[in-house]
C-alpha positions in Angstrom: -0.2 0.1 0.4 1.2 3.6 -0.7 1.2 6.6 1.2 -1.7 8.9 0.6 -0.8 12.0 -1.8 -2.3 15.4 -0.9 -3.4 17.3 -3.6 -5.2 20.2 -2.7 -6.8 23.9 -4.6 -3.3 25.2 -2.6 -1.1 22.9 -4.9 -0.6 21.5 -7.9 -3.7 19.2 -8.8 -3.7 18.5 -12.2 -3.5 14.6 -13.1 -0.4 13.8 -14.9 -1.4 10.0 -14.9 0.1 9.5 -11.5 -3.4 9.6 -9.8 -5.9 6.8 -10.2 -7.8 7.1 -6.9 -8.9 10.3 -5.0 -10.9 11.3 -2.1 -12.3 15.1 -2.3 -14.4 16.7 0.7 -15.7 19.8 -0.1 -17.8 22.7 1.7 -19.0 25.2 -0.4 -19.4 26.6 -4.6 -15.8 25.8 -6.1 -15.8 21.9 -4.5 -19.3 21.3 -7.2 -16.8 22.2 -10.0 -14.0 19.6 -8.1 -16.5 17.0 -8.0 -17.5 17.1 -11.3 -13.2 17.4 -12.2 -13.3 14.5 -10.6 -16.3 12.3 -12.1 -14.9 13.3 -15.9 -11.2 12.2 -14.9 -11.9 8.4 -15.2 -10.2 7.7 -12.6 -10.1 4.1 -10.8 -12.0 5.1 -7.8 -13.3 8.4 -6.8 -15.2 9.1 -3.4 -16.7 13.0 -3.2 -17.6 14.1 0.3 -20.0 16.6 0.8 -19.6 18.6 4.7 -22.8 20.3 5.0 -23.0 23.4 7.0 -25.4 25.9 7.1 -23.5 27.9 4.2 -23.3 25.0 1.7 -24.0 25.9 -1.2 -27.2 24.2 -3.3 -26.2 20.7 -4.9 -23.4 19.7 -2.6 -25.0 16.8 -1.3 -26.8 15.4 -4.4 -23.6 15.7 -6.3 -21.3 13.7 -3.3 -21.3 9.8 -2.8 -21.3 10.5 0.8 -22.3 13.0 3.1 -21.2 14.6 6.5 -22.4 17.0 9.2 -19.6 19.0 9.4 -15.9 18.9 9.4 -15.5 18.0 12.9 -17.4 14.7 11.8 -15.1 14.9 8.9 -12.0 15.3 10.5 -12.8 12.8 13.1 -14.5 9.9 11.2 -13.3 10.2 7.6 -9.8 11.3 8.0 -9.0 9.1 11.3 -9.9 6.0 9.2 -7.3 6.6 6.3 
């Protein structure tokens, strides 16, 4: 098993064929675009996580594979399991 590689909006996220699987969590409008790009990327596995809050945009939950109620739950339940 290879160590996970963190790719975020703050670094180079272009896929040059190295990335085959992705877990992406988002909570705002720009993350809807990322969800769509990951779907179009034809990776082996993509898990799109909606981190829901009162400020979450419409469509975030419906475009996600997994929905979690807030960033604390995401950190405690999802990231801990990686």
